[in-house]
C-alpha positions as a Markdown table, in Angstrom:
| # | Residue | x | y | z |
|---|---|---|---|---|
| 1 | Leu | 89.4 | -46.7 | -5.9 |
| 2 | Ser | 92.4 | -44.3 | -5.8 |
| 3 | Ala | 95.5 | -43.8 | -3.8 |
| 4 | Ser | 98.0 | -41.0 | -3.4 |
| 5 | Leu | 101.4 | -40.8 | -1.7 |
| 6 | Val | 103.2 | -37.6 | -0.8 |
| 7 | Ala | 106.5 | -38.3 | 0.8 |
| 8 | Thr | 109.7 | -36.6 | 1.8 |
| 9 | Arg | 113.2 | -38.2 | 2.2 |
| 10 | Leu | 115.4 | -35.6 | 3.7 |
| 11 | Lys | 119.0 | -36.3 | 2.8 |
| 12 | Asp | 120.8 | -33.2 | 4.0 |
| 13 | Tyr | 119.8 | -30.2 | 6.0 |
| 14 | Lys | 123.1 | -28.5 | 6.4 |
| 15 | Val | 123.5 | -25.1 | 8.2 |
| 16 | Asp | 126.5 | -22.9 | 7.7 |
| 17 | Asn | 126.0 | -19.7 | 9.8 |
| 18 | Gly | 129.6 | -18.6 | 9.3 |
| 19 | Leu | 130.3 | -18.7 | 13.0 |
| 20 | Thr | 130.4 | -22.4 | 13.9 |
| 21 | Pro | 131.4 | -25.5 | 12.0 |
| 22 | Val | 128.7 | -26.6 | 9.5 |
| 23 | Tyr | 126.1 | -28.9 | 11.0 |
| 24 | Asn | 123.4 | -31.2 | 9.6 |
| 25 | Cys | 120.0 | -31.2 | 11.2 |
| 26 | Val | 118.6 | -34.4 | 9.5 |
| 27 | Gly | 117.0 | -36.6 | 12.1 |
| 28 | Leu | 117.3 | -33.9 | 14.8 |
| 29 | Phe | 115.2 | -31.3 | 16.6 |
| 30 | Gly | 115.8 | -28.8 | 19.4 |
| 31 | Ser | 117.0 | -25.3 | 20.3 |
| 32 | Thr | 119.4 | -25.1 | 17.4 |
| 33 | Cys | 117.8 | -27.2 | 14.7 |
| 34 | Gly | 114.2 | -26.2 | 15.6 |
| 35 | Val | 111.3 | -28.3 | 14.4 |
| 36 | Pro | 111.8 | -32.1 | 14.0 |
| 37 | Ala | 113.4 | -32.9 | 10.7 |
| 38 | Pro | 113.0 | -36.7 | 10.2 |
| 39 | Lys | 114.7 | -38.5 | 7.4 |
| 40 | Trp | 111.4 | -39.8 | 6.2 |
| 41 | Arg | 107.8 | -38.6 | 6.4 |
| 42 | His | 104.7 | -39.3 | 4.3 |
| 43 | Lys | 101.0 | -39.0 | 3.8 |
| 44 | Leu | 99.3 | -42.0 | 2.2 |
| 45 | Arg | 95.6 | -41.6 | 1.3 |
| 46 | Thr | 93.3 | -44.3 | -0.1 |
| 47 | Thr | 89.9 | -43.3 | -1.3 |
| 48 | Leu | 86.9 | -45.4 | -2.5 |
| 49 | Gln | 84.3 | -43.3 | -4.4 |
| 50 | Thr | 81.0 | -45.0 | -5.4 |
| 51 | Pro | 78.8 | -44.1 | -8.4 |
| 52 | Glu | 76.1 | -43.2 | -5.9 |
| 53 | Gly | 78.2 | -40.2 | -4.7 |
| 54 | Ile | 79.4 | -41.7 | -1.4 |
| 55 | Gly | 83.1 | -41.7 | -0.7 |
| 56 | Leu | 85.3 | -43.1 | 2.0 |
| 57 | Ser | 88.9 | -42.1 | 2.6 |
| 58 | Leu | 91.7 | -43.2 | 5.0 |
| 59 | Gln | 94.9 | -41.3 | 5.4 |
| 60 | Trp | 98.1 | -42.5 | 7.1 |
| 61 | Arg | 100.4 | -39.7 | 8.3 |
| 62 | Tyr | 103.9 | -40.9 | 9.2 |
| 63 | Phe | 106.8 | -39.0 | 10.8 |
| 64 | Gly | 110.2 | -40.8 | 11.2 |
| 65 | Lys | 112.2 | -40.9 | 14.5 |
| 66 | Val | 114.3 | -37.9 | 15.6 |
| 67 | Lys | 116.6 | -37.1 | 18.5 |
| 68 | Ala | 117.6 | -33.9 | 20.3 |
| 69 | Asp | 120.2 | -31.9 | 18.5 |
| 70 | Ser | 122.1 | -31.6 | 21.8 |
| 71 | Leu | 122.7 | -35.4 | 21.7 |
| 72 | Ser | 124.7 | -34.9 | 18.5 |
| 73 | Asp | 128.5 | -35.3 | 18.5 |
| 74 | Asn | 128.8 | -32.1 | 16.4 |
| 75 | Pro | 130.4 | -29.4 | 18.6 |
| 76 | Ser | 128.0 | -26.8 | 17.1 |
| 77 | Leu | 125.0 | -28.8 | 18.4 |
| 78 | Ser | 126.0 | -30.8 | 21.4 |
| 79 | Gly | 125.0 | -29.7 | 24.9 |
| 80 | Pro | 126.0 | -31.0 | 28.4 |
| 81 | Phe | 122.4 | -31.0 | 29.7 |
| 82 | Val | 119.8 | -33.1 | 28.0 |
| 83 | Phe | 116.6 | -33.6 | 29.9 |
| 84 | Asp | 113.7 | -35.9 | 29.4 |
| 85 | Pro | 110.9 | -36.2 | 28.4 |
| 86 | Gly | 111.5 | -36.2 | 24.7 |
| 87 | Ser | 115.3 | -36.3 | 24.1 |
| 88 | Arg | 114.3 | -39.0 | 21.5 |
| 89 | Ile | 111.0 | -39.0 | 19.7 |
| 90 | Lys | 109.9 | -42.4 | 18.3 |
| 91 | Ala | 108.4 | -42.6 | 14.8 |
| 92 | Gln | 104.8 | -41.5 | 14.9 |
| 93 | Ser | 101.8 | -42.7 | 12.9 |
| 94 | Tyr | 98.4 | -41.0 | 12.8 |
| 95 | Phe | 95.3 | -42.1 | 10.9 |
| 96 | Asp | 92.5 | -39.9 | 9.6 |
| 97 | Leu | 89.1 | -41.0 | 8.2 |
| 98 | Ala | 86.8 | -39.0 | 6.0 |
| 99 | Thr | 83.5 | -39.6 | 4.2 |
| 100 | Thr | 81.9 | -37.6 | 1.5 |
| 101 | Phe | 78.3 | -37.4 | 0.2 |
| 102 | Thr | 77.5 | -35.7 | -3.2 |
| 103 | Phe | 74.1 | -34.3 | -3.8 |
| 104 | Gly | 73.2 | -33.3 | -7.3 |
| 105 | Asp | 75.8 | -31.5 | -9.3 |
| 106 | Asn | 76.6 | -28.7 | -6.9 |
| 107 | Tyr | 76.7 | -30.0 | -3.4 |
| 108 | Asn | 79.3 | -32.0 | -1.6 |
| 109 | Phe | 79.2 | -32.8 | 2.2 |
| 110 | Arg | 82.4 | -33.9 | 3.9 |
| 111 | Leu | 82.7 | -35.3 | 7.4 |
| 112 | Gly | 86.1 | -36.3 | 8.8 |
| 113 | Val | 88.0 | -37.2 | 11.9 |
| 114 | Asn | 91.7 | -36.6 | 12.3 |
| 115 | Asn | 93.7 | -38.9 | 14.5 |
| 116 | Ile | 90.9 | -41.6 | 14.8 |
| 117 | Phe | 92.8 | -43.5 | 17.5 |
| 118 | Asp | 93.3 | -40.4 | 19.6 |
| 119 | Lys | 97.1 | -40.8 | 19.8 |
| 120 | Ala | 98.7 | -38.2 | 22.0 |
| 121 | Pro | 101.6 | -36.2 | 20.6 |
| 122 | Pro | 105.1 | -36.9 | 22.0 |
| 123 | Leu | 106.2 | -34.6 | 24.8 |
| 124 | Val | 109.5 | -32.8 | 24.9 |
| 125 | Thr | 111.0 | -30.6 | 27.7 |
| 126 | Ser | 111.2 | -26.9 | 27.6 |
| 127 | Gly | 114.3 | -27.2 | 29.7 |
| 128 | Asn | 116.2 | -24.4 | 31.5 |
| 129 | Ala | 117.7 | -21.4 | 29.7 |
| 130 | Ala | 120.7 | -21.5 | 32.1 |
| 131 | Arg | 121.6 | -25.0 | 31.1 |
| 132 | Pro | 122.9 | -25.3 | 27.5 |
| 133 | Gly | 121.3 | -28.1 | 25.5 |
| 134 | Ser | 118.3 | -28.5 | 27.8 |
| 135 | Asn | 115.7 | -26.4 | 25.8 |
| 136 | Leu | 114.4 | -28.9 | 23.3 |
| 137 | Cys | 111.1 | -27.1 | 23.0 |
| 138 | Pro | 111.8 | -23.5 | 22.1 |
| 139 | Thr | 109.0 | -20.9 | 22.1 |
| 140 | Gly | 107.6 | -20.5 | 18.6 |
| 141 | Pro | 107.8 | -23.8 | 16.8 |
| 142 | Cys | 107.0 | -25.7 | 20.0 |
| 143 | Asn | 103.8 | -25.2 | 22.0 |
| 144 | Gly | 102.6 | -26.9 | 25.1 |
| 145 | Asn | 105.7 | -29.1 | 25.3 |
| 146 | Thr | 105.1 | -30.6 | 21.8 |
| 147 | Tyr | 105.5 | -29.7 | 18.2 |
| 148 | Pro | 102.0 | -29.2 | 16.8 |
| 149 | Ala | 103.1 | -29.6 | 13.2 |
């Protein structure tokens, strides 16, 4: 039996572009901060490996809550037009399951399913370029009104 935890606690994500006051993107996402930057995220994997060469593994992927950067009171980030869906993204948990079979010394067969509960990703709006603060899903990091990462 084994377990592993890979976690990130994001304390500061300060941006100083030299043009606007310094801003911190921790817990935010959107047109200025980009991809969601939760304060906490992790992957916890527990694996059971038997002497017969059969293994079973469960992984928990967790992403903390975030809100639109345009909701911030920082003047470098705030925007007058914040549209839903997705001005706030709740904490998300996804579970993955995998099994392995070892044959002899040289062969290992792995079968896995990511997101075993088929949880849909949270949606965010792509907004309107003419309305500052409304584009929470900029082209590039955002695809299909969600952040794939």
